[in-house]
C-alpha positions as a Markdown table, in Angstrom:
| # | Residue | x | y | z |
|---|---|---|---|---|
| 1 | Met | 205.9 | 4.9 | 91.6 |
| 2 | Ser | 202.1 | 5.4 | 90.9 |
| 3 | Gln | 200.1 | 7.8 | 93.5 |
| 4 | Trp | 198.5 | 4.8 | 94.5 |
| 5 | Tyr | 201.4 | 3.0 | 95.8 |
| 6 | Ile | 202.6 | 5.8 | 97.5 |
| 7 | Arg | 199.3 | 6.8 | 99.3 |
| 8 | Val | 199.4 | 2.9 | 100.5 |
| 9 | Ala | 203.0 | 3.2 | 101.8 |
| 10 | Lys | 201.9 | 6.6 | 103.5 |
| 11 | Val | 199.0 | 4.8 | 105.2 |
| 12 | Thr | 201.3 | 1.8 | 105.9 |
| 13 | Lys | 203.9 | 3.8 | 107.8 |
| 14 | Ile | 200.9 | 5.4 | 109.6 |
| 15 | Leu | 199.8 | 2.3 | 110.7 |
| 16 | Met | 202.7 | 0.6 | 111.8 |
| 17 | Ala | 203.4 | 4.1 | 114.0 |
| 18 | Ile | 200.1 | 3.5 | 115.7 |
| 19 | Leu | 200.9 | -0.2 | 115.9 |
| 20 | Ile | 203.7 | 0.4 | 117.7 |
| 21 | Cys | 202.4 | 2.7 | 120.2 |
| 22 | Leu | 199.5 | 0.4 | 121.2 |
| 23 | Ile | 202.2 | -2.2 | 121.9 |
| 24 | Thr | 204.0 | -0.1 | 123.8 |
| 25 | Leu | 201.4 | 1.0 | 125.8 |
| 26 | Val | 200.0 | -2.5 | 126.2 |
| 27 | Gln | 203.8 | -3.4 | 127.8 |
| 28 | Val | 203.4 | -0.5 | 130.1 |
| 29 | Asn | 200.0 | -0.9 | 131.5 |
| 30 | Val | 201.1 | -4.7 | 132.0 |
| 31 | Ala | 204.4 | -3.5 | 133.9 |
| 32 | Asp | 202.3 | -1.2 | 135.8 |
| 33 | Ala | 199.5 | -4.1 | 136.7 |
| 34 | Glu | 202.6 | -6.6 | 137.7 |
| 35 | Glu | 204.2 | -3.9 | 139.7 |
| 36 | Leu | 200.8 | -3.5 | 141.6 |
| 37 | Thr | 200.2 | -6.9 | 142.2 |
| 38 | Gln | 203.7 | -8.0 | 143.4 |
| 39 | Asp | 204.4 | -8.3 | 146.5 |
| 40 | Phe | 206.6 | -5.9 | 148.6 |
| 41 | Ser | 210.0 | -7.6 | 150.0 |
| 42 | Asp | 209.3 | -6.5 | 153.5 |
| 43 | Val | 205.4 | -7.6 | 153.7 |
| 44 | Lys | 204.6 | -11.4 | 154.0 |
| 45 | Lys | 201.6 | -12.8 | 153.4 |
| 46 | Thr | 201.6 | -14.3 | 157.3 |
| 47 | Asp | 201.3 | -10.7 | 158.3 |
| 48 | Trp | 198.2 | -9.4 | 159.7 |
| 49 | Phe | 198.6 | -6.2 | 157.1 |
| 50 | Tyr | 199.1 | -7.7 | 154.1 |
| 51 | Gly | 196.0 | -7.9 | 152.4 |
| 52 | His | 195.5 | -4.1 | 153.4 |
| 53 | Val | 198.5 | -3.0 | 151.8 |
| 54 | Met | 198.1 | -5.1 | 148.6 |
| 55 | Asp | 194.4 | -3.6 | 148.5 |
| 56 | Ala | 195.6 | -0.1 | 149.4 |
| 57 | Arg | 198.2 | -0.3 | 146.7 |
| 58 | Arg | 196.0 | -1.8 | 144.0 |
| 59 | Ala | 193.6 | 1.2 | 144.7 |
| 60 | Gly | 196.6 | 3.7 | 144.2 |
| 61 | Leu | 196.0 | 4.7 | 147.8 |
| 62 | Val | 199.8 | 4.0 | 149.1 |
| 63 | Glu | 203.2 | 3.4 | 147.5 |
| 64 | Gly | 206.3 | 1.8 | 148.4 |
| 65 | Thr | 209.2 | 3.5 | 149.8 |
| 66 | Gly | 212.0 | 2.3 | 146.9 |
| 67 | Asn | 213.7 | -0.8 | 146.5 |
| 68 | Asn | 210.4 | -2.8 | 146.3 |
| 69 | Met | 209.9 | -2.2 | 150.0 |
| 70 | Tyr | 207.2 | -0.5 | 151.9 |
| 71 | Lys | 208.5 | -0.1 | 155.7 |
| 72 | Pro | 205.3 | -1.6 | 157.4 |
| 73 | Asn | 206.8 | -0.4 | 160.9 |
| 74 | Glu | 207.6 | 2.8 | 160.0 |
| 75 | Asp | 205.9 | 5.5 | 161.5 |
| 76 | Ile | 203.2 | 7.9 | 159.3 |
| 77 | Thr | 204.1 | 11.6 | 158.5 |
| 78 | Tyr | 201.9 | 14.3 | 158.2 |
| 79 | Ala | 202.5 | 14.3 | 154.6 |
| 80 | Gln | 201.7 | 10.8 | 154.3 |
| 81 | Tyr | 198.5 | 10.9 | 156.0 |
| 82 | Leu | 197.4 | 14.0 | 154.5 |
| 83 | Thr | 198.2 | 12.3 | 151.0 |
| 84 | Ile | 195.6 | 9.5 | 152.0 |
| 85 | Ile | 192.8 | 11.6 | 152.5 |
| 86 | Ser | 193.6 | 13.9 | 149.3 |
| 87 | Arg | 193.8 | 10.8 | 147.1 |
| 88 | Ile | 190.5 | 9.5 | 148.5 |
| 89 | Leu | 188.4 | 12.6 | 148.7 |
| 90 | Asp | 189.8 | 14.8 | 145.8 |
| 91 | Glu | 190.3 | 12.6 | 142.1 |
| 92 | Thr | 192.3 | 15.1 | 140.4 |
| 93 | Val | 195.1 | 15.4 | 142.9 |
| 94 | Asp | 197.0 | 12.7 | 141.2 |
| 95 | Ser | 197.0 | 14.3 | 138.0 |
| 96 | Lys | 198.2 | 17.9 | 138.9 |
| 97 | Pro | 201.5 | 18.8 | 138.3 |
| 98 | Val | 204.4 | 17.4 | 140.4 |
| 99 | Ser | 205.2 | 19.8 | 143.4 |
| 100 | Asn | 208.1 | 20.5 | 145.2 |
| 101 | Pro | 208.6 | 18.9 | 148.1 |
| 102 | Trp | 206.3 | 16.3 | 146.5 |
| 103 | Tyr | 203.6 | 16.4 | 149.4 |
| 104 | Ala | 203.2 | 20.0 | 148.8 |
| 105 | Lys | 200.1 | 19.5 | 146.4 |
| 106 | Phe | 198.5 | 17.0 | 148.7 |
| 107 | Ile | 198.5 | 19.2 | 151.6 |
| 108 | Asp | 197.1 | 22.3 | 149.3 |
| 109 | Ser | 194.6 | 19.5 | 148.6 |
| 110 | Ala | 193.6 | 18.4 | 152.0 |
| 111 | Arg | 193.3 | 22.0 | 152.9 |
| 112 | Gly | 191.1 | 22.7 | 150.3 |
| 113 | Leu | 188.9 | 19.8 | 151.6 |
| 114 | Gly | 188.7 | 21.5 | 154.7 |
| 115 | Ala | 190.8 | 18.9 | 156.5 |
| 116 | Leu | 193.6 | 21.8 | 157.5 |
| 117 | Asp | 192.4 | 25.2 | 158.6 |
| 118 | Lys | 192.9 | 27.8 | 155.6 |
| 119 | Asn | 196.3 | 29.2 | 157.5 |
| 120 | Glu | 197.4 | 25.8 | 159.4 |
| 121 | Asn | 200.8 | 24.8 | 158.9 |
| 122 | Val | 202.4 | 21.4 | 159.4 |
| 123 | Asn | 205.7 | 20.0 | 159.8 |
| 124 | Ala | 205.0 | 17.4 | 157.1 |
| 125 | Val | 208.1 | 15.1 | 157.5 |
| 126 | Ile | 207.3 | 14.3 | 161.4 |
| 127 | Ala | 205.2 | 11.9 | 162.8 |
| 128 | Ile | 201.4 | 12.5 | 162.8 |
| 129 | Pro | 200.1 | 11.6 | 166.6 |
| 130 | Arg | 196.5 | 9.6 | 166.0 |
| 131 | Glu | 194.1 | 12.2 | 167.3 |
| 132 | Met | 195.5 | 14.6 | 164.7 |
| 133 | Met | 195.0 | 11.7 | 162.0 |
| 134 | Ile | 191.4 | 11.6 | 163.6 |
| 135 | Lys | 190.7 | 15.1 | 163.5 |
| 136 | Tyr | 191.8 | 15.7 | 159.9 |
| 137 | Thr | 189.7 | 12.9 | 158.9 |
| 138 | Cys | 186.7 | 14.1 | 160.6 |
| 139 | Lys | 187.1 | 17.4 | 159.0 |
| 140 | Ala | 187.8 | 16.5 | 155.6 |
| 141 | Leu | 184.5 | 14.0 | 155.5 |
| 142 | Gly | 182.3 | 16.8 | 156.9 |
| 143 | Ile | 181.8 | 14.8 | 160.2 |
| 144 | Glu | 181.2 | 17.4 | 163.5 |
| 145 | Pro | 182.6 | 17.6 | 166.5 |
| 146 | Tyr | 180.7 | 15.2 | 169.3 |
| 147 | Thr | 179.5 | 17.3 | 172.0 |
| 148 | Gly | 177.9 | 14.9 | 174.6 |
| 149 | Asn | 179.8 | 14.1 | 177.7 |
| 150 | Glu | 180.5 | 10.6 | 177.2 |
| 151 | Ile | 183.6 | 9.1 | 178.0 |
| 152 | Ile | 184.4 | 6.4 | 175.5 |
| 153 | Phe | 188.6 | 6.6 | 175.8 |
| 154 | Asn | 190.2 | 6.4 | 179.1 |
| 155 | Asp | 193.4 | 7.9 | 178.1 |
| 156 | Val | 191.6 | 10.9 | 176.6 |
| 157 | Lys | 190.3 | 14.3 | 178.7 |
| 158 | Pro | 187.2 | 15.7 | 178.2 |
| 159 | Glu | 188.4 | 18.6 | 176.5 |
| 160 | Asp | 190.3 | 16.3 | 173.5 |
| 161 | Ala | 187.4 | 14.0 | 172.8 |
| 162 | Ala | 184.8 | 15.8 | 170.5 |
| 163 | Tyr | 186.3 | 14.5 | 167.1 |
| 164 | Leu | 187.6 | 11.1 | 168.6 |
| 165 | Asn | 184.3 | 10.3 | 170.1 |
| 166 | Ala | 182.3 | 11.8 | 166.8 |
| 167 | Ala | 184.9 | 9.3 | 164.8 |
| 168 | Tyr | 184.1 | 6.3 | 167.2 |
| 169 | His | 180.3 | 7.1 | 166.6 |
| 170 | Glu | 180.8 | 6.9 | 162.9 |
| 171 | Tyr | 183.1 | 3.6 | 163.2 |
| 172 | Leu | 186.1 | 5.1 | 161.8 |
| 173 | Thr | 188.4 | 4.2 | 165.1 |
| 174 | Glu | 188.2 | 1.7 | 167.6 |
| 175 | Gly | 191.0 | 2.9 | 170.0 |
| 176 | Thr | 194.1 | 0.5 | 170.7 |
| 177 | Lys | 192.6 | -1.5 | 173.4 |
| 178 | Val | 188.7 | -2.6 | 174.1 |
| 179 | Leu | 187.9 | -2.4 | 177.8 |
| 180 | Gly | 184.4 | -3.4 | 177.8 |
| 181 | Lys | 181.2 | -1.8 | 175.9 |
| 182 | Asp | 181.9 | 1.4 | 174.2 |
| 183 | Lys | 185.0 | 1.3 | 176.6 |
| 184 | Arg | 188.4 | 1.9 | 175.0 |
| 185 | Asn | 191.9 | 3.3 | 175.2 |
| 186 | Phe | 192.6 | 5.5 | 172.5 |
| 187 | Gly | 196.5 | 5.8 | 172.3 |
| 188 | Phe | 196.5 | 9.4 | 173.1 |
| 189 | Gly | 199.8 | 11.2 | 171.9 |
| 190 | Glu | 200.9 | 7.9 | 170.2 |
| 191 | Thr | 201.8 | 7.5 | 166.5 |
| 192 | Ala | 201.0 | 4.9 | 164.1 |
| 193 | Thr | 202.7 | 2.6 | 161.5 |
| 194 | Arg | 202.4 | 2.5 | 157.7 |
| 195 | Ala | 201.0 | -0.8 | 158.0 |
| 196 | Gln | 198.3 | 0.8 | 160.2 |
| 197 | Leu | 198.0 | 3.5 | 157.2 |
| 198 | Ala | 197.0 | 1.1 | 154.6 |
| 199 | Ala | 194.2 | -0.1 | 157.0 |
| 200 | Met | 193.0 | 3.3 | 157.6 |
| 201 | Ala | 193.1 | 4.6 | 154.1 |
| 202 | Leu | 190.6 | 1.3 | 153.2 |
| 203 | Arg | 188.6 | 2.2 | 155.8 |
| 204 | Ile | 187.9 | 6.1 | 155.0 |
| 205 | Lys | 187.8 | 5.1 | 151.4 |
| 206 | Glu | 184.7 | 2.6 | 152.0 |
| 207 | Tyr | 183.2 | 5.2 | 154.7 |
| 208 | His | 183.3 | 7.7 | 152.0 |
| 209 | Glu | 181.9 | 5.6 | 149.1 |
| 210 | Asn | 178.9 | 4.8 | 151.2 |
| 211 | Pro | 178.9 | 5.8 | 154.6 |
| 212 | Val | 175.3 | 3.8 | 155.9 |
| 213 | Ala | 177.0 | 0.5 | 154.6 |
| 214 | Tyr | 180.1 | 1.1 | 155.8 |
| 215 | Lys | 178.7 | 1.6 | 159.2 |
| 216 | Glu | 176.3 | -1.4 | 159.3 |
| 217 | Lys | 179.4 | -3.7 | 158.6 |
| 218 | Ala | 181.8 | -1.8 | 161.3 |
| 219 | Ala | 179.0 | -2.2 | 164.1 |
| 220 | Gln | 178.9 | -5.6 | 163.6 |
| 221 | Glu | 182.5 | -6.2 | 163.6 |
| 222 | Arg | 182.7 | -3.8 | 166.9 |
| 223 | Lys | 180.1 | -6.2 | 168.5 |
| 224 | Ala | 181.6 | -9.5 | 167.5 |
| 225 | Ala | 184.8 | -7.5 | 169.0 |
| 226 | Glu | 183.5 | -6.9 | 172.3 |
| 227 | Ala | 182.0 | -10.5 | 172.5 |
| 228 | Asn | 185.3 | -11.7 | 172.0 |
| 229 | Trp | 186.6 | -9.1 | 174.6 |
| 230 | Gln | 184.0 | -10.5 | 177.1 |
| 231 | Lys | 184.8 | -14.0 | 176.4 |
| 232 | Ala | 188.8 | -13.3 | 177.1 |
| 233 | Glu | 187.8 | -11.4 | 180.3 |
| 234 | Asp | 185.7 | -14.4 | 181.8 |
| 235 | Ala | 188.2 | -16.7 | 181.0 |
| 236 | Lys | 191.0 | -14.4 | 182.7 |
| 237 | Lys | 188.4 | -14.2 | 185.7 |
| 238 | Ala | 188.4 | -18.0 | 185.7 |
| 239 | Gln | 191.9 | -18.5 | 185.6 |
| 240 | Tyr | 192.8 | -15.6 | 188.2 |
| 241 | Ser | 190.3 | -16.9 | 190.7 |
| 242 | Ile | 191.1 | -18.4 | 194.0 |
| 243 | Lys | 188.7 | -21.1 | 195.2 |
| 244 | Ser | 188.4 | -23.0 | 198.3 |
| 245 | Thr | 189.8 | -26.0 | 196.6 |
| 246 | Asp | 192.5 | -24.2 | 196.0 |
| 247 | Ile | 193.5 | -23.5 | 199.4 |
| 248 | Gln | 195.3 | -26.4 | 201.5 |
| 249 | Gly | 195.8 | -25.2 | 204.9 |
| 250 | Lys | 197.0 | -21.9 | 205.1 |
| 251 | Met | 198.5 | -21.8 | 201.7 |
| 252 | Val | 197.1 | -21.6 | 198.1 |
| 253 | Ser | 198.4 | -24.6 | 196.0 |
| 254 | Ala | 201.7 | -24.1 | 194.4 |
| 255 | Glu | 200.0 | -24.7 | 190.8 |
| 256 | Lys | 197.6 | -21.9 | 191.6 |
| 257 | Ser | 199.9 | -19.5 | 193.3 |
| 258 | Arg | 202.7 | -19.8 | 190.0 |
| 259 | Ile | 199.8 | -18.8 | 187.6 |
| 260 | Phe | 199.7 | -15.4 | 189.5 |
| 261 | Ile | 203.2 | -14.8 | 190.0 |
| 262 | Glu | 204.7 | -15.6 | 186.7 |
| 263 | Glu | 202.1 | -13.0 | 185.4 |
| 264 | Ala | 203.4 | -10.5 | 187.8 |
| 265 | Leu | 207.1 | -10.9 | 186.9 |
| 266 | Lys | 206.2 | -10.0 | 183.1 |
| 267 | Gly | 205.8 | -6.3 | 184.2 |
| 268 | Ile | 209.3 | -6.1 | 185.9 |
| 269 | Lys | 212.3 | -5.0 | 183.6 |
| 270 | Val | 215.5 | -3.4 | 184.0 |
| 271 | Asn | 215.8 | -0.5 | 181.7 |
| 272 | Ser | 219.4 | 0.8 | 179.9 |
| 273 | Asp | 219.7 | 3.6 | 182.5 |
| 274 | Met | 219.4 | 0.9 | 185.1 |
| 275 | Ser | 216.1 | 2.3 | 186.6 |
| 276 | Val | 213.5 | -0.4 | 187.1 |
| 277 | Thr | 210.1 | -0.5 | 185.7 |
| 278 | Val | 207.5 | -2.1 | 187.6 |
| 279 | Thr | 203.6 | -2.8 | 186.4 |
| 280 | Ile | 202.0 | -5.2 | 188.4 |
| 281 | Pro | 198.4 | -6.1 | 187.0 |
| 282 | Asp | 195.4 | -6.2 | 188.9 |
| 283 | Ile | 194.6 | -10.1 | 188.8 |
| 284 | Leu | 194.2 | -10.8 | 192.5 |
| 285 | Pro | 191.0 | -11.5 | 193.8 |
| 286 | Glu | 189.6 | -8.8 | 196.0 |
| 287 | Gly | 190.9 | -8.5 | 199.2 |
| 288 | Trp | 194.3 | -10.3 | 198.3 |
| 289 | Val | 197.4 | -8.2 | 198.1 |
| 290 | Trp | 200.9 | -8.5 | 196.7 |
| 291 | Arg | 204.2 | -8.7 | 198.7 |
| 292 | Ile | 207.1 | -7.6 | 196.3 |
| 293 | Arg | 210.5 | -6.4 | 197.1 |
| 294 | Val | 213.4 | -5.4 | 194.4 |
| 295 | Gly | 216.8 | -5.5 | 196.1 |
| 296 | Cys | 219.9 | -4.3 | 194.8 |
| 297 | Thr | 223.4 | -6.1 | 195.0 |
| 298 | Glu | 226.3 | -4.0 | 194.4 |
| 299 | Lys | 229.7 | -5.1 | 193.0 |
| 300 | Asp | 231.4 | -4.6 | 196.0 |
| 301 | Gly | 229.1 | -7.2 | 197.6 |
| 302 | Ser | 226.7 | -4.6 | 199.6 |
| 303 | Trp | 222.9 | -5.0 | 199.0 |
| 304 | Gly | 219.8 | -2.7 | 199.5 |
| 305 | Thr | 216.5 | -2.7 | 199.0 |
| 306 | Leu | 215.1 | -0.5 | 195.9 |
| 307 | Ile | 211.2 | -0.9 | 195.5 |
| 308 | Thr | 209.2 | -2.5 | 197.9 |
| 309 | Thr | 205.1 | -3.0 | 198.2 |
| 310 | Ser | 204.5 | 0.1 | 199.4 |
| 311 | Asp | 205.8 | 1.8 | 196.0 |
| 312 | Ile | 203.7 | -0.1 | 194.0 |
| 313 | Val | 200.2 | 1.1 | 192.8 |
| 314 | Val | 198.5 | -2.1 | 191.0 |
| 315 | Gly | 197.6 | -1.6 | 187.5 |
| 316 | Gln | 200.0 | 1.7 | 187.3 |
| 317 | Thr | 203.5 | 1.6 | 186.1 |
| 318 | Ile | 206.5 | 2.9 | 188.3 |
| 319 | Thr | 210.2 | 3.7 | 187.3 |
| 320 | Val | 212.6 | 3.9 | 190.1 |
| 321 | Lys | 215.9 | 5.2 | 189.4 |
| 322 | Pro | 219.0 | 3.1 | 191.4 |
| 323 | Tyr | 220.0 | 4.8 | 194.5 |
| 324 | Thr | 223.9 | 4.2 | 193.6 |
| 325 | Ala | 225.8 | 4.5 | 190.2 |
| 326 | Ala | 224.7 | 2.5 | 187.6 |
| 327 | Ser | 228.1 | 1.4 | 187.2 |
| 328 | Asn | 228.6 | -0.1 | 190.7 |
| 329 | Ile | 225.1 | -2.6 | 190.1 |
| 330 | Lys | 226.0 | -5.9 | 189.7 |
| 331 | Glu | 222.3 | -7.3 | 189.7 |
| 332 | Tyr | 218.6 | -6.8 | 190.7 |
| 333 | Thr | 216.8 | -9.5 | 192.3 |
| 334 | Val | 213.0 | -9.4 | 192.9 |
| 335 | Lys | 210.8 | -11.6 | 195.0 |
| 336 | Ile | 207.1 | -12.0 | 194.5 |
| 337 | Glu | 204.4 | -13.5 | 196.9 |
| 338 | Phe | 200.8 | -12.8 | 198.1 |
| 339 | Asp | 198.2 | -13.3 | 200.8 |
| 340 | Asn | 194.9 | -12.2 | 201.3 |
| 341 | Gly | 195.9 | -9.5 | 203.3 |
| 342 | Ile | 196.4 | -11.3 | 206.8 |
| 343 | Ser | 199.6 | -12.9 | 207.6 |
| 344 | Thr | 199.8 | -16.3 | 207.5 |
| 345 | Ala | 200.8 | -16.4 | 211.5 |
| 346 | Phe | 197.2 | -15.1 | 212.4 |
| 347 | Lys | 194.0 | -16.5 | 212.7 |
| 348 | Gly | 192.5 | -16.4 | 208.9 |
| 349 | Gly | 196.0 | -16.0 | 207.5 |
| 350 | Val | 196.3 | -17.4 | 203.9 |
| 351 | Gly | 199.4 | -17.1 | 201.7 |
| 352 | Ser | 200.6 | -18.0 | 198.1 |
| 353 | Gly | 202.1 | -21.9 | 198.5 |
| 354 | Met | 205.2 | -20.5 | 196.9 |
| 355 | Tyr | 207.2 | -17.8 | 196.2 |
| 356 | Ile | 209.5 | -16.7 | 192.9 |
| 357 | Ser | 212.9 | -14.8 | 193.1 |
| 358 | Lys | 214.2 | -13.8 | 190.0 |
| 359 | Asp | 217.8 | -12.1 | 189.1 |
| 360 | Leu | 216.7 | -9.5 | 186.6 |
| 361 | Ile | 219.9 | -8.9 | 184.7 |
| 362 | Lys | 220.9 | -12.4 | 184.6 |
| 363 | Gly | 217.6 | -14.0 | 184.5 |
| 364 | Gly | 218.1 | -16.8 | 186.7 |
| 365 | Lys | 214.7 | -17.6 | 188.4 |
| 366 | Tyr | 214.4 | -19.3 | 192.2 |
| 367 | Val | 211.1 | -20.9 | 193.0 |
| 368 | Tyr | 210.7 | -21.9 | 196.5 |
| 369 | Val | 207.5 | -24.2 | 197.6 |
| 370 | Tyr | 206.8 | -23.7 | 201.4 |
| 371 | Gly | 207.3 | -27.4 | 202.6 |
| 372 | Lys | 209.2 | -28.6 | 200.0 |
| 373 | Gly | 212.0 | -25.9 | 199.6 |
| 374 | Phe | 213.7 | -24.6 | 196.2 |
| 375 | Thr | 212.5 | -26.5 | 193.4 |
| 376 | Glu | 214.1 | -24.6 | 190.8 |
| 377 | Arg | 217.7 | -22.8 | 190.5 |
| 378 | Pro | 219.3 | -21.1 | 188.3 |
| 379 | Ser | 222.2 | -23.2 | 186.3 |
| 380 | Tyr | 225.1 | -20.7 | 187.4 |
| 381 | Asn | 226.3 | -20.6 | 191.0 |
| 382 | Pro | 224.3 | -18.0 | 193.2 |
């Protein structure tokens, strides 16, 4: 065999090897691309967080938990959140050798970015509070703590507000509930879910890439959210108002009365230890008051009062433990009505045109309309 044929054979062999490598590389890349676009089995297209999870996954910021699952309702851990920060701000972190445990290199990266103090240690596998997520984010992005005395978050003490207020002014947090223009609840001490993690990851990434453009966009979104809140509040005030046309004699119409009472019933529940939790909303017009009583029926037939109106602070939550052993309790029954602060037995007194009595364990509801009697009763024999 001539030298020419030998050289051709060698070149052909090398080219075939290169071709096989290229085909394998393409197959791997296609498989990776398909994995990044494949839906998680527990993240549906109808979920509010679907787009966030998929976008964050394609950006390489979040991963599944195995078996094609994302576990969107699982709490975020310190490790998971610090991993997000390091992946956004440290482009080299994923190329570094795998650490043991897996999150060690990400926490070291976050420390190098300034998110963590030099000697700060964290329990990486426990859920991270929302306020710590904000603190680490601000420190990593170089956002200075806010030094003003402004109160934005009603559930945050002034000494804990510096980084939270700074993040609010940078549009990195909106809190958990809008209470008005620049008024919020933050959810201090609460944790966040992996679904929320994906949304936060994209927000931090967008801020990091172009803070000015991000804040301009976020400002418009905040303005729209506050406008929607105001619209809902106006509608709520219209719904929970009592006009002269709603009053017939000394009674608010049964239809209007029921709107208030049904809403109040939503805030009363029995807990697993047989204590009763009550949160009565502040929806009555000024000067009007609730008349509420929760009674306890024991298995021997005896009856007593557990909660009365005087125990309740409107707008706040109270939990009352039973006055007898939990095993003795047969039923709790709540009765709710309201008036304008004056008994209907006196001049000027106006009351609800009905009351509702509800069994909190069995769920039976009794509706009594003054002048008509019971209009609803539970199907079982009371």
